[in-house]
All heavy atoms as an XYZ file, in Angstrom:
957
protein
N       0.245    -19.409    153.165
C       1.180    -20.500    152.974
C       2.594    -19.973    153.159
O       2.951    -18.967    152.585
C       1.030    -21.097    151.581
C      -0.228    -21.866    151.392
S      -0.247    -22.605    149.761
C      -1.890    -22.156    149.285
N       3.379    -20.697    153.929
C       4.728    -20.255    154.246
C       5.753    -20.982    153.377
O       5.639    -22.171    153.134
C       5.011    -20.530    155.724
C       6.325    -19.999    156.169
C       6.529    -20.256    157.640
C       7.891    -19.731    158.036
N       8.254    -20.096    159.371
N       6.767    -20.240    152.930
C       7.830    -20.824    152.138
C       9.043    -21.027    153.039
O       9.401    -20.143    153.791
C       8.196    -19.900    150.973
C       9.201    -20.518    150.061
S       9.641    -19.570    148.563
C       8.576    -18.191    148.497
N       9.666    -22.215    152.976
C      10.887    -22.492    153.723
C      12.065    -22.333    152.778
O      11.944    -22.521    151.574
C      10.876    -23.920    154.268
O       9.756    -24.113    155.088
N      13.222    -22.001    153.345
C      14.381    -21.766    152.494
C      15.664    -22.181    153.198
O      15.820    -21.994    154.391
C      14.459    -20.286    152.141
C      15.656    -19.937    151.284
S      15.722    -18.180    150.853
C      16.051    -17.424    152.415
N      16.571    -22.737    152.419
C      17.947    -22.969    152.835
C      18.796    -22.124    151.895
O      18.553    -22.098    150.692
C      18.371    -24.445    152.664
C      17.524    -25.378    153.523
C      19.842    -24.627    152.992
C      17.809    -26.853    153.257
N      19.789    -21.438    152.447
C      20.700    -20.699    151.575
C      22.116    -20.847    152.099
O      22.326    -21.074    153.289
C      20.312    -19.220    151.499
O      20.486    -18.596    152.743
N      23.066    -20.725    151.195
C      24.467    -20.805    151.581
C      25.313    -20.029    150.583
O      25.141    -20.175    149.367
C      24.943    -22.255    151.616
C      26.400    -22.342    152.052
C      26.960    -23.739    152.009
C      28.390    -23.677    152.514
N      29.174    -24.797    152.081
N      26.234    -19.233    151.116
C      27.205    -18.569    150.249
C      28.229    -19.627    149.854
O      28.766    -20.344    150.700
C      27.869    -17.405    150.962
C      28.714    -16.578    150.029
C      29.202    -15.282    150.672
O      29.267    -15.172    151.885
N      29.529    -14.317    149.846
N      28.500    -19.738    148.570
C      29.326    -20.823    148.045
C      30.821    -20.571    148.214
O      31.292    -19.443    148.070
C      29.012    -21.040    146.568
C      27.561    -21.423    146.277
C      27.321    -21.453    144.779
C      27.224    -22.758    146.908
N      31.530    -21.661    148.495
C      32.988    -21.641    148.583
C      33.555    -22.324    147.342
O      32.828    -22.969    146.574
C      33.477    -22.400    149.825
O      33.130    -23.791    149.672
C      32.860    -21.846    151.102
N      34.841    -22.224    147.158
C      35.511    -22.895    146.038
C      35.286    -24.408    146.119
O      35.028    -25.066    145.120
C      37.006    -22.565    146.072
C      37.779    -23.128    144.919
C      39.239    -22.707    144.971
C      39.990    -23.344    143.816
N      41.414    -23.094    143.874
N      35.339    -24.970    147.327
C      35.128    -26.399    147.520
C      33.705    -26.819    147.137
O      33.502    -27.887    146.551
C      35.405    -26.778    148.979
O      35.186    -28.148    149.172
N      32.703    -25.981    147.470
C      31.315    -26.275    147.094
C      31.166    -26.404    145.582
O      30.390    -27.215    145.090
C      30.376    -25.152    147.566
C      30.196    -25.105    149.072
O      30.218    -26.159    149.725
O      30.027    -23.984    149.591
N      31.914    -25.602    144.841
C      31.802    -25.570    143.384
C      32.614    -26.676    142.721
O      32.216    -27.242    141.717
C      32.239    -24.183    142.855
C      31.273    -23.122    143.371
C      32.302    -24.160    141.341
C      31.773    -21.706    143.205
N      33.759    -27.019    143.307
C      34.648    -27.996    142.680
C      34.411    -29.435    143.139
O      34.734    -30.364    142.408
C      36.103    -27.611    142.947
C      36.494    -26.316    142.266
C      37.913    -25.879    142.587
O      38.574    -26.525    143.441
O      38.369    -24.891    141.988
N      33.869    -29.631    144.354
C      33.719    -30.993    144.889
C      32.261    -31.340    145.138
O      31.650    -32.070    144.375
C      34.537    -31.143    146.170
C      36.027    -30.970    145.914
C      36.809    -31.084    147.196
C      38.293    -30.841    146.915
N      39.089    -30.841    148.111
N      31.697    -30.841    146.227
C      30.278    -31.047    146.529
C      29.822    -29.955    147.480
O      30.625    -29.373    148.205
C      30.023    -32.431    147.139
O      30.599    -32.522    148.421
N      28.535    -29.684    147.450
C      27.947    -28.661    148.295
C      27.818    -29.220    149.711
O      27.194    -30.263    149.917
C      26.569    -28.280    147.748
C      25.746    -27.273    148.536
C      26.468    -25.929    148.611
C      24.378    -27.116    147.901
N      28.418    -28.559    150.684
C      28.344    -28.997    152.075
C      27.386    -28.096    152.836
O      27.544    -26.871    152.840
C      29.726    -28.976    152.728
C      30.780    -29.884    152.097
C      32.116    -29.747    152.818
C      30.320    -31.334    152.090
N      26.383    -28.719    153.466
C      25.362    -27.994    154.222
C      25.250    -28.612    155.609
O      25.346    -29.835    155.748
C      24.004    -28.112    153.533
C      23.968    -27.680    152.085
S      24.013    -25.919    151.853
C      22.382    -25.454    152.331
N      24.988    -27.805    156.638
C      24.752    -28.372    157.974
C      23.496    -29.249    157.962
O      22.504    -28.911    157.312
C      24.540    -27.152    158.868
C      25.001    -25.976    158.087
C      24.931    -26.352    156.638
N      23.526    -30.376    158.687
C      22.369    -31.280    158.698
C      21.120    -30.588    159.224
O      20.025    -30.837    158.740
C      22.644    -32.540    159.544
O      23.070    -32.141    160.844
C      23.673    -33.430    158.904
N      21.268    -29.686    160.197
C      20.082    -29.039    160.756
C      19.407    -28.078    159.777
O      18.253    -27.701    159.965
C      20.392    -28.336    162.073
C      21.435    -27.232    161.947
O      21.967    -27.006    160.843
O      21.728    -26.593    162.977
N      20.085    -27.699    158.699
C      19.454    -26.820    157.714
C      18.350    -27.546    156.950
O      17.495    -26.910    156.340
C      20.484    -26.229    156.756
O      21.108    -27.232    156.005
N      18.347    -28.877    156.986
C      17.321    -29.656    156.285
C      16.108    -29.948    157.164
O      15.203    -30.651    156.750
C      17.916    -30.972    155.771
C      18.788    -30.801    154.567
C      20.143    -30.542    154.717
C      18.276    -30.883    153.290
C      20.961    -30.369    153.606
C      19.083    -30.711    152.173
C      20.422    -30.452    152.338
N      16.073    -29.398    158.382
C      14.997    -29.729    159.324
C      13.607    -29.301    158.840
O      12.616    -29.913    159.212
C      15.280    -29.117    160.697
O      15.299    -27.702    160.605
N      13.506    -28.278    158.023
C      12.200    -27.827    157.542
C      11.819    -28.435    156.195
O      10.784    -28.104    155.635
C      12.166    -26.284    157.397
O      13.157    -25.887    156.443
C      12.413    -25.602    158.727
N      12.678    -29.324    155.681
C      12.420    -29.937    154.389
C      12.030    -31.399    154.571
O      12.508    -32.054    155.485
C      13.667    -29.847    153.495
C      13.861    -28.470    152.921
C      14.163    -27.395    153.730
C      13.735    -28.257    151.570
C      14.330    -26.128    153.208
C      13.912    -26.995    151.033
C      14.205    -25.928    151.854
N      11.193    -31.923    153.681
C      10.735    -33.311    153.801
C      11.769    -34.306    153.276
O      11.585    -34.926    152.243
C       9.468    -33.329    152.938
C       9.756    -32.315    151.867
C      10.571    -31.233    152.550
N      12.901    -34.426    153.988
C      13.924    -35.386    153.578
C      14.139    -36.396    154.704
O      14.333    -36.020    155.848
C      15.264    -34.704    153.196
C      15.111    -33.893    151.929
C      15.771    -33.829    154.308
N      14.089    -37.681    154.375
C      14.190    -38.734    155.391
C      15.627    -39.184    155.622
O      16.061    -40.182    155.079
C      13.370    -39.864    154.769
C      13.594    -39.694    153.301
C      13.747    -38.201    153.074
N      16.403    -38.454    156.425
C      17.770    -38.908    156.634
C      18.072    -39.311    158.067
O      19.208    -39.582    158.391
C      18.796    -37.885    156.124
C      18.839    -36.583    156.869
C      19.562    -36.452    158.039
C      18.176    -35.480    156.384
C      19.610    -35.245    158.705
C      18.230    -34.273    157.042
C      18.949    -34.158    158.209
N      17.064    -39.398    158.933
C      17.314    -39.871    160.284
C      17.705    -41.343    160.228
O      16.925    -42.183    159.823
C      16.073    -39.680    161.147
C      15.843    -38.228    161.516
C      14.686    -38.062    162.474
O      14.452    -38.972    163.281
O      14.032    -37.028    162.395
N      18.912    -41.626    160.627
C      19.391    -43.005    160.617
C      19.947    -43.448    159.276
O      20.736    -44.370    159.211
N      19.517    -42.826    158.198
C      20.019    -43.187    156.875
C      21.195    -42.284    156.514
O      21.219    -41.115    156.841
C      18.924    -43.019    155.809
C      17.808    -44.028    155.971
O      18.063    -45.094    156.550
O      16.693    -43.729    155.531
N      22.156    -42.860    155.812
C      23.310    -42.071    155.389
C      23.100    -41.445    154.017
O      23.758    -40.501    153.667
C      24.562    -42.951    155.351
C      25.125    -43.255    156.698
C      26.451    -43.998    156.613
N      27.396    -43.499    155.629
C      28.291    -42.541    155.829
N      28.348    -41.944    156.985
N      29.133    -42.187    154.886
N      22.184    -42.008    153.243
C      21.976    -41.539    151.872
C      20.517    -41.145    151.662
O      19.624    -41.807    152.157
C      22.330    -42.635    150.866
C      23.720    -43.172    151.015
C      23.954    -44.336    151.717
C      24.799    -42.500    150.468
C      25.243    -44.824    151.870
C      26.087    -42.973    150.618
C      26.304    -44.146    151.318
N      20.297    -40.073    150.949
C      18.962    -39.695    150.523
C      19.099    -38.846    149.264
O      20.197    -38.499    148.854
C      18.175    -38.964    151.629
C      18.726    -37.619    152.019
C      18.225    -36.446    151.462
C      19.736    -37.520    152.966
C      18.727    -35.206    151.838
C      20.239    -36.280    153.346
C      19.735    -35.126    152.780
N      17.996    -38.540    148.655
C      18.013    -37.749    147.435
C      17.039    -36.589    147.574
O      15.989    -36.729    148.188
C      17.609    -38.628    146.252
O      17.642    -37.887    145.056
N      17.413    -35.454    147.014
C      16.543    -34.284    146.989
C      16.253    -33.970    145.521
O      17.168    -33.913    144.703
C      17.224    -33.070    147.667
C      16.408    -31.808    147.455
C      17.441    -33.321    149.143
N      14.991    -33.800    145.203
C      14.588    -33.443    143.842
C      14.109    -32.000    143.852
O      13.299    -31.615    144.699
C      13.453    -34.369    143.351
O      13.921    -35.719    143.396
C      13.050    -34.017    141.933
N      14.646    -31.202    142.947
C      14.275    -29.788    142.866
C      14.184    -29.365    141.407
O      14.763    -29.998    140.523
C      15.292    -28.928    143.606
N      13.478    -28.274    141.181
C      13.287    -27.718    139.845
C      14.060    -26.409    139.765
O      14.047    -25.609    140.700
C      11.785    -27.472    139.580
C      11.570    -26.822    138.225
C      11.008    -28.764    139.689
N      14.753    -26.196    138.642
C      15.483    -24.935    138.477
C      14.593    -23.892    137.805
O      13.415    -24.146    137.522
C      16.802    -25.144    137.719
C      16.621    -25.540    136.257
O      15.503    -25.411    135.705
O      17.616    -25.962    135.648
N      15.143    -22.726    137.554
C      14.389    -21.618    136.986
C      13.870    -21.861    135.580
O      12.950    -21.188    135.129
N      14.454    -22.830    134.868
C      13.998    -23.133    133.512
C      12.933    -24.230    133.503
O      12.430    -24.589    132.447
C      15.171    -23.586    132.621
O      15.671    -24.843    133.101
C      16.290    -22.554    132.609
N      12.641    -24.786    134.696
C      11.642    -25.845    134.789
C      12.223    -27.241    134.731
O      11.486    -28.220    134.800
N      13.547    -27.364    134.610
C      14.180    -28.674    134.550
C      14.264    -29.283    135.950
O      14.600    -28.604    136.912
C      15.584    -28.569    133.960
C      16.257    -29.927    133.808
C      17.566    -29.851    133.075
C      18.162    -31.244    132.996
N      19.407    -31.278    132.292
N      13.948    -30.565    136.053
C      13.995    -31.282    137.324
C      15.372    -31.904    137.514
O      15.924    -32.506    136.589
C      12.920    -32.385    137.367
O      11.635    -31.764    137.205
C      12.954    -33.142    138.674
N      15.918    -31.741    138.723
C      17.236    -32.264    139.077
C      17.130    -33.147    140.313
O      16.421    -32.806    141.259
C      18.194    -31.115    139.390
C      18.466    -30.213    138.238
C      17.748    -29.109    137.867
C      19.528    -30.328    137.291
N      18.301    -28.531    136.746
C      19.399    -29.265    136.376
C      20.583    -31.222    137.137
C      20.279    -29.070    135.322
C      21.461    -31.033    136.086
C      21.307    -29.973    135.190
N      17.840    -34.278    140.294
C      17.953    -35.136    141.476
C      19.346    -34.951    142.046
O      20.338    -35.118    141.332
C      17.732    -36.611    141.112
C      16.274    -36.887    140.782
O      15.404    -36.419    141.542
O      16.014    -37.560    139.773
N      19.399    -34.605    143.342
C      20.672    -34.361    144.010
C      20.929    -35.462    145.037
O      20.241    -35.525    146.061
C      20.662    -32.997    144.710
C      20.467    -31.850    143.764
C      19.222    -31.271    143.592
C      21.534    -31.350    143.032
C      19.032    -30.209    142.714
C      21.359    -30.285    142.145
C      20.106    -29.729    141.993
N      21.913    -36.347    144.774
C      22.253    -37.371    145.763
C      22.946    -36.718    146.959
O      23.796    -35.850    146.791
C      23.208    -38.300    145.005
C      23.781    -37.451    143.913
C      22.738    -36.425    143.575
N      22.543    -37.129    148.157
C      23.079    -36.536    149.380
C      23.629    -37.615    150.301
O      23.057    -38.701    150.404
C      21.989    -35.769    150.115
S      21.216    -34.462    149.135
N      24.723    -37.306    150.946
C      25.341    -38.214    151.921
C      25.422    -37.472    153.243
O      25.967    -36.372    153.317
C      26.754    -38.636    151.481
C      26.717    -39.337    150.127
C      27.403    -39.527    152.537
C      28.085    -39.584    149.513
N      24.875    -38.094    154.297
C      24.924    -37.504    155.632
C      26.230    -37.912    156.296
O      26.561    -39.098    156.356
C      23.734    -37.976    156.498
C      23.806    -37.366    157.889
C      22.415    -37.640    155.826
N      26.980    -36.932    156.748
C      28.209    -37.184    157.507
C      27.928    -36.755    158.943
O      28.247    -35.644    159.351
C      29.372    -36.420    156.880
C      29.643    -36.848    155.448
C      30.690    -35.980    154.753
O      31.363    -35.164    155.355
N      30.816    -36.165    153.449
N      27.270    -37.671    159.706
C      26.795    -37.357    161.052
C      27.911    -36.887    161.967
O      27.725    -35.969    162.757
C      26.096    -38.573    161.681
C      24.762    -38.891    161.058
C      23.660    -37.900    161.427
O      23.890    -36.870    162.036
N      22.450    -38.226    161.035
N      29.088    -37.502    161.877
C      30.180    -37.140    162.779
C      30.589    -35.676    162.616
O      31.045    -35.040    163.552
C      31.394    -38.049    162.560
O      31.867    -37.901    161.234
N      30.402    -35.150    161.420
C      30.751    -33.756    161.150
C      29.527    -32.843    161.143
O      29.659    -31.628    161.040
C      31.489    -33.653    159.815
C      32.794    -34.441    159.810
C      33.446    -34.471    158.448
O      33.318    -33.492    157.700
O      34.085    -35.485    158.145
N      28.313    -33.440    161.222
C      27.085    -32.649    161.224
C      26.807    -31.963    159.902
O      26.222    -30.887    159.866
N      27.232    -32.600    158.803
C      27.012    -31.991    157.486
C      26.367    -32.977    156.509
O      26.432    -34.187    156.694
C      28.317    -31.438    156.855
C      29.343    -32.562    156.688
C      28.876    -30.291    157.651
C      30.562    -32.142    155.899
N      25.765    -32.416    155.492
C      25.234    -33.185    154.371
C      26.035    -32.772    153.144
O      26.178    -31.585    152.850
C      23.733    -32.895    154.137
C      23.235    -33.598    152.889
C      22.908    -33.303    155.350
N      26.577    -33.762    152.449
C      27.302    -33.519    151.210
C      26.334    -33.738    150.050
O      25.780    -34.826    149.897
C      28.488    -34.486    151.113
O      29.143    -34.329    149.877
N      26.121    -32.694    149.259
C      25.159    -32.733    148.159
C      25.909    -32.813    146.831
O      26.714    -31.938    146.517
C      24.253    -31.480    148.175
C      23.233    -31.536    147.044
C      23.565    -31.314    149.523
N      25.645    -33.870    146.070
C      26.259    -34.017    144.749
C      25.518    -33.160    143.741
O      24.390    -33.462    143.380
N      26.155    -32.098    143.292
C      25.451    -31.178    142.394
C      26.314    -30.669    141.255
O      25.964    -29.708    140.581
C      24.859    -30.033    143.200
C      25.814    -28.989    143.678
C      27.103    -29.150    144.099
C      25.549    -27.596    143.778
N      27.647    -27.953    144.470
C      26.718    -26.977    144.291
C      24.448    -26.805    143.507
C      26.798    -25.613    144.507
C      24.535    -25.448    143.730
C      25.701    -24.863    144.235
N      27.430    -31.333    140.976
C      28.332    -30.872    139.921
C      27.670    -30.899    138.543
O      27.928    -30.034    137.711
C      29.627    -31.677    139.927
C      30.489    -31.517    141.195
C      31.765    -32.330    141.064
C      30.788    -30.056    141.485
N      26.803    -31.891    138.298
C      26.084    -31.944    137.024
C      25.202    -30.707    136.847
O      25.096    -30.140    135.772
C      25.226    -33.208    136.971
C      25.388    -34.000    135.709
C      24.496    -35.186    135.688
N      23.130    -34.707    135.968
C      22.093    -35.478    136.184
N      22.229    -36.755    136.176
N      20.899    -34.982    136.416
N      24.547    -30.287    137.940
C      23.712    -29.084    137.913
C      24.540    -27.843    137.579
O      24.105    -26.965    136.852
C      23.011    -28.909    139.268
C      22.306    -27.586    139.431
C      21.083    -27.362    138.811
C      22.854    -26.585    140.200
C      20.425    -26.145    138.966
C      22.206    -25.371    140.368
C      20.997    -25.148    139.747
N      25.770    -27.781    138.109
C      26.623    -26.609    137.905
C      27.222    -26.539    136.503
O      27.612    -25.471    136.060
C      27.767    -26.600    138.921
C      27.387    -26.388    140.375
C      28.639    -26.390    141.237
C      26.599    -25.112    140.567
N      27.300    -27.674    135.829
C      27.932    -27.735    134.519
C      27.306    -26.720    133.566
O      26.100    -26.679    133.367
C      27.784    -29.145    133.941
O      28.355    -29.203    132.659
N      28.154    -25.879    132.999
C      27.690    -24.885    132.035
C      27.198    -23.589    132.655
O      26.816    -22.668    131.944
N      27.184    -23.524    133.988
C      26.765    -22.290    134.658
C      28.014    -21.546    135.124
O      28.978    -22.149    135.550
C      25.874    -22.606    135.855
C      24.523    -23.207    135.479
C      23.730    -23.553    136.725
C      22.343    -24.053    136.429
N      22.251    -25.191    135.558
N      27.978    -20.259    135.077
C      29.110    -19.430    135.514
C      28.995    -19.161    137.017
O      28.820    -18.044    137.454
C      29.122    -18.117    134.719
C      30.293    -17.228    135.113
O      31.332    -17.751    135.543
O      30.146    -15.990    135.017
N      29.079    -20.238    137.810
C      28.956    -20.121    139.264
C      30.345    -19.897    139.849
O      31.307    -20.557    139.467
C      28.312    -21.385    139.861
C      28.245    -21.303    141.375
C      26.924    -21.591    139.269
N      30.425    -18.951    140.792
C      31.710    -18.597    141.408
C      31.599    -18.629    142.922
O      30.501    -18.485    143.471
C      32.111    -17.181    140.991
C      32.152    -16.950    139.511
C      32.409    -15.481    139.212
N      32.147    -15.217    137.801
C      31.948    -14.021    137.316
N      31.943    -12.962    138.093
N      31.730    -13.855    136.024
N      32.756    -18.752    143.563
C      32.798    -18.618    145.018
C      32.240    -17.242    145.369
O      32.535    -16.256    144.701
C      34.222    -18.780    145.528
N      31.404    -17.196    146.388
C      30.762    -15.942    146.770
C      29.319    -15.839    146.294
O      28.536    -15.071    146.847
N      28.940    -16.613    145.253
C      27.546    -16.680    144.838
C      26.769    -17.396    145.948
O      27.356    -18.034    146.817
C      27.392    -17.438    143.516
C      28.001    -16.698    142.331
O      28.290    -15.494    142.457
O      28.197    -17.344    141.283
N      25.455    -17.326    145.909
C      24.624    -17.947    146.938
C      23.649    -18.917    146.297
O      23.015    -18.593    145.291
C      23.847    -16.881    147.731
O      24.788    -15.967    148.316
C      23.038    -17.504    148.857
N      23.546    -20.128    146.891
C      22.562    -21.107    146.439
C      21.362    -21.016    147.374
O      21.510    -20.837    148.582
C      23.135    -22.544    146.409
C      23.574    -23.017    147.774
C      22.125    -23.514    145.808
N      20.172    -21.106    146.780
C      18.919    -21.088    147.534
C      18.138    -22.344    147.177
O      17.976    -22.655    146.000
C      18.063    -19.872    147.164
C      18.667    -18.557    147.555
C      19.520    -17.887    146.683
C      18.389    -17.991    148.781
C      20.071    -16.665    147.030
C      18.944    -16.765    149.144
C      19.792    -16.102    148.272
N      17.669    -23.058    148.186
C      16.765    -24.179    147.998
C      15.477    -23.778    148.702
O      15.453    -23.574    149.915
C      17.344    -25.461    148.598
C      16.598    -26.749    148.295
C      16.518    -26.999    146.787
C      17.253    -27.930    148.977
N      14.420    -23.608    147.915
C      13.149    -23.099    148.427
C      12.099    -24.194    148.412
O      11.979    -24.932    147.432
C      12.672    -21.931    147.559
C      13.707    -20.839    147.336
C      13.646    -20.328    145.919
C      13.509    -19.724    148.318
N      11.344    -24.271    149.477
C      10.236    -25.225    149.557
C       8.955    -24.423    149.628
O       8.693    -23.749    150.614
C      10.366    -26.103    150.794
C       9.225    -27.056    150.977
C       9.479    -27.921    152.208
N       8.331    -28.727    152.494
C       7.559    -28.573    153.564
N       7.834    -27.654    154.456
N       6.525    -29.351    153.758
N       8.195    -24.470    148.561
C       6.959    -23.695    148.485
C       5.767    -24.641    148.591
O       5.564    -25.484    147.714
C       6.902    -22.929    147.170
C       5.692    -22.045    147.051
C       5.730    -21.251    145.771
C       4.500    -20.368    145.679
N       4.430    -19.638    144.438
N       4.988    -24.523    149.665
C       3.801    -25.382    149.789
C       2.814    -25.099    148.660
O       2.620    -23.959    148.266
C       3.200    -24.979    151.130
C       4.287    -24.271    151.856
C       5.151    -23.642    150.802
N       2.215    -26.163    148.160
C       1.215    -26.037    147.104
C      -0.050    -26.723    147.595
O      -0.014    -27.870    148.027
C       1.702    -26.712    145.800
C       0.624    -26.672    144.738
C       2.976    -26.061    145.309
N      -1.155    -26.031    147.563
C      -2.420    -26.614    147.993
C      -2.969    -27.446    146.846
O      -3.309    -26.928    145.791
C      -3.401    -25.510    148.378
C      -4.668    -26.065    149.013
O      -4.849    -27.302    149.016
O      -5.472    -25.268    149.505
N      -3.036    -28.765    147.083
C      -3.521    -29.659    146.030
C      -5.033    -29.858    146.101
O      -5.578    -30.736    145.458
C      -2.806    -31.010    146.105
C      -3.045    -31.731    147.421
O      -3.766    -31.186    148.284
O      -2.506    -32.843    147.587
N      -5.698    -29.043    146.910
C      -7.143    -29.160    147.039
C      -7.552    -30.075    148.175
O      -8.668    -30.018    148.653
N      -6.639    -30.931    148.615
C      -6.930    -31.848    149.705
C      -6.470    -31.330    151.047
O      -6.638    -31.985    152.073
N      -5.858    -30.158    151.052
C      -5.406    -29.559    152.299
C      -4.068    -30.061    152.785
O      -3.568    -29.626    153.811
N      -3.435    -31.007    152.062
C      -2.149    -31.556    152.482
C      -1.035    -30.780    151.789
O      -0.695    -31.037    150.647
C      -2.066    -33.043    152.130
C      -0.804    -33.695    152.656
O      -0.017    -33.008    153.343
O      -0.603    -34.892    152.389
N      -0.466    -29.809    152.500
C       0.543    -28.943    151.899
C       1.913    -29.584    151.858
O       2.679    -29.358    150.944
C       0.619    -27.618    152.663
C      -0.664    -26.793    152.675
C      -0.458    -25.528    153.492
C      -1.104    -26.443    151.281
N       2.260    -30.399    152.845
C       3.599    -30.983    152.919
C       3.859    -31.953    151.772
O       4.889    -31.895    151.119
C       3.804    -31.711    154.263
O       3.561    -30.779    155.311
C       5.201    -32.255    154.380
N       2.918    -32.838    151.519
C       3.122    -33.860    150.492
C       3.240    -33.257    149.105
O       3.866    -33.821    148.228
C       1.992    -34.873    150.527
N       2.626    -32.098    148.910
C       2.635    -31.512    147.578
C       3.613    -30.341    147.466
O       3.532    -29.569    146.535
C       1.223    -31.069    147.198
O       0.760    -30.124    148.144
N       4.509    -30.216    148.444
C       5.474    -29.122    148.400
C       6.424    -29.309    147.222
O       6.785    -30.422    146.880
C       6.267    -29.054    149.702
N       6.797    -28.200    146.617
C       7.741    -28.243    145.506
C       9.030    -27.581    145.945
O       9.012    -26.548    146.601
C       7.169    -27.513    144.305
C       5.910    -28.170    143.798
C       5.651    -27.807    142.374
C       4.401    -28.543    141.952
N       4.323    -28.764    140.568
N      10.141    -28.181    145.565
C      11.450    -27.616    145.866
C      11.986    -26.939    144.616
O      11.898    -27.479    143.512
C      12.423    -28.696    146.326
C      12.074    -29.403    147.630
C      13.132    -30.457    147.950
C      11.947    -28.430    148.777
N      12.553    -25.754    144.824
C      13.138    -25.007    143.714
C      14.572    -24.669    144.093
O      14.849    -24.299    145.230
C      12.346    -23.720    143.469
C      12.872    -22.906    142.306
C      12.001    -21.703    142.020
C      12.542    -20.960    140.813
N      11.751    -19.790    140.487
N      15.484    -24.798    143.139
C      16.879    -24.451    143.386
C      17.258    -23.264    142.515
O      16.881    -23.196    141.343
C      17.835    -25.641    143.147
C      19.248    -25.279    143.587
C      17.771    -26.135    141.709
C      20.186    -26.442    143.731
N      17.978    -22.317    143.130
C      18.472    -21.145    142.409
C      19.872    -20.823    142.898
O      20.168    -20.989    144.078
C      17.611    -19.912    142.696
C      16.204    -19.964    142.201
C      15.421    -18.709    142.556
O      15.708    -18.071    143.592
O      14.515    -18.384    141.787
N      20.708    -20.374    141.986
C      22.010    -19.819    142.359
C      21.970    -18.361    141.934
O      21.626    -18.042    140.797
C      23.184    -20.554    141.671
C      24.502    -19.904    142.044
C      23.189    -22.035    142.057
N      22.292    -17.490    142.889
C      22.217    -16.056    142.613
C      23.549    -15.384    142.916
O      24.302    -15.832    143.769
C      21.126    -15.396    143.464
C      19.725    -15.879    143.134
C      18.704    -15.153    143.969
C      17.295    -15.594    143.638
N      16.294    -14.831    144.421
N      23.787    -14.294    142.209
C      24.983    -13.483    142.426
C      24.528    -12.068    142.772
O      23.699    -11.482    142.080
C      25.838    -13.461    141.160
C      27.091    -12.606    141.290
C      28.004    -12.776    140.091
N      28.391    -14.178    139.981
C      28.548    -14.816    138.817
N      28.365    -14.190    137.683
N      28.905    -16.082    138.804
N      25.086    -11.558    143.854
C      24.766    -10.189    144.247
C      25.606     -9.242    143.402
O      26.814     -9.374    143.308
C      25.052     -9.958    145.724
C      24.521     -8.615    146.215
C      24.902     -8.319    147.646
C      24.174     -9.195    148.609
N      24.384     -8.775    150.013
N      24.925     -8.293    142.761
C      25.585     -7.320    141.893
C      25.247     -5.927    142.405
O      24.096     -5.636    142.726
C      25.104     -7.475    140.432
C      25.417     -8.876    139.916
C      25.717     -6.411    139.547
C      24.786     -9.184    138.576
N      26.256     -5.084    142.469
C      26.044     -3.687    142.877
C      25.839     -2.873    141.611
O      26.701     -2.808    140.741
C      27.278     -3.194    143.634
C      27.087     -1.872    144.262
C      26.901     -2.094    145.753
N      26.884     -0.837    146.442
C      25.938     -0.512    147.300
N      25.008     -1.356    147.593
N      25.953      0.636    147.893
N      24.659     -2.269    141.456
C      24.319     -1.524    140.257
C      23.748     -0.167    140.663
O      22.721     -0.097    141.328
C      23.297     -2.302    139.423
C      22.896     -1.716    138.085
C      24.093     -1.658    137.139
C      21.798     -2.550    137.459
N      24.453      0.893    140.286
C      24.031      2.254    140.588
C      23.744      2.441    142.080
O      22.720      3.002    142.477
C      22.822      2.644    139.739
C      23.120      2.605    138.243
S      21.722      3.058    137.216
C      21.612      4.800    137.579
N      24.636      1.885    142.909
C      24.522      2.041    144.351
C      23.519      1.119    145.025
O      23.316      1.201    146.225
N      22.906      0.224    144.274
C      21.914     -0.699    144.817
C      22.398     -2.133    144.650
O      22.995     -2.480    143.627
C      20.580     -0.556    144.075
C      19.931      0.801    144.209
C      19.282      1.003    145.567
O      18.735      0.038    146.117
O      19.334      2.135    146.072
N      22.137     -2.978    145.656
C      22.426     -4.402    145.542
C      21.227     -5.093    144.885
O      20.079     -4.911    145.319
C      22.660     -5.037    146.921
C      24.001     -4.637    147.515
O      24.901     -4.274    146.736
O      24.137     -4.703    148.743
N      21.491     -5.850    143.831
C      20.445     -6.641    143.185
C      20.949     -8.078    143.076
O      22.150     -8.327    143.090
C      20.058     -6.097    141.798
C      21.258     -6.099    140.837
C      19.448     -4.721    141.882
C      20.891     -5.838    139.404
N      20.030     -9.020    142.979
C      20.380    -10.425    142.839
C      20.108    -10.870    141.395
O      18.997    -10.726    140.906
C      19.538    -11.284    143.788
C      19.945    -11.154    145.210
C      19.396    -10.319    146.144
C      20.985    -11.858    145.878
N      20.034    -10.481    147.345
C      21.016    -11.411    147.213
C      21.904    -12.830    145.483
C      21.905    -11.906    148.158
C      22.799    -13.316    146.421
C      22.799    -12.861    147.724
N      21.139    -11.401    140.761
C      20.989    -11.955    139.414
C      20.917    -13.473    139.539
O      21.768    -14.087    140.187
C      22.178    -11.557    138.547
N      19.895    -14.082    138.941
C      19.746    -15.529    138.972
C      20.599    -16.122    137.852
O      20.484    -15.713    136.695
C      18.270    -15.958    138.787
C      18.154    -17.466    138.751
C      17.408    -15.369    139.893
N      21.458    -17.095    138.201
C      22.308    -17.761    137.213
C      21.564    -18.976    136.677
O      21.110    -19.811    137.428
C      23.626    -18.182    137.844
C      24.404    -17.059    138.531
C      25.641    -17.611    139.217
C      24.792    -15.993    137.529
N      21.431    -19.060    135.347
C      20.735    -20.207    134.759
C      21.565    -20.877    133.721
O      22.477    -20.420    133.216
C      19.413    -19.767    134.163
C      18.493    -19.255    135.234
C      17.095    -18.983    134.718
O      16.710    -19.386    133.636
N      16.303    -18.322    135.511
């Protein structure tokens, strides 16, 4: 089973306004935005909490604006951290992996420790 992933290094604008992602980055995810300007992405964080992220497609600019400020509230997220949206297929016994795929969201910070780069998950 293959896992799909979107990642982006965060900017100050991503943290203060909304997360901006290229529309083509959603091509491997089951989101219906062809022709529609609005859609929602549901993902689970590292603590198991489910989040709904309202998204607006800005076709003229080729970007998707993701409303995620509520998710960021209380987290020490900074410019330079990286957000990961992972789609992990789950076999529900019926062989249909796409319909049962689960999305997981993580924000990680790269930390240099004793000469090694490690990723710390922000929760």
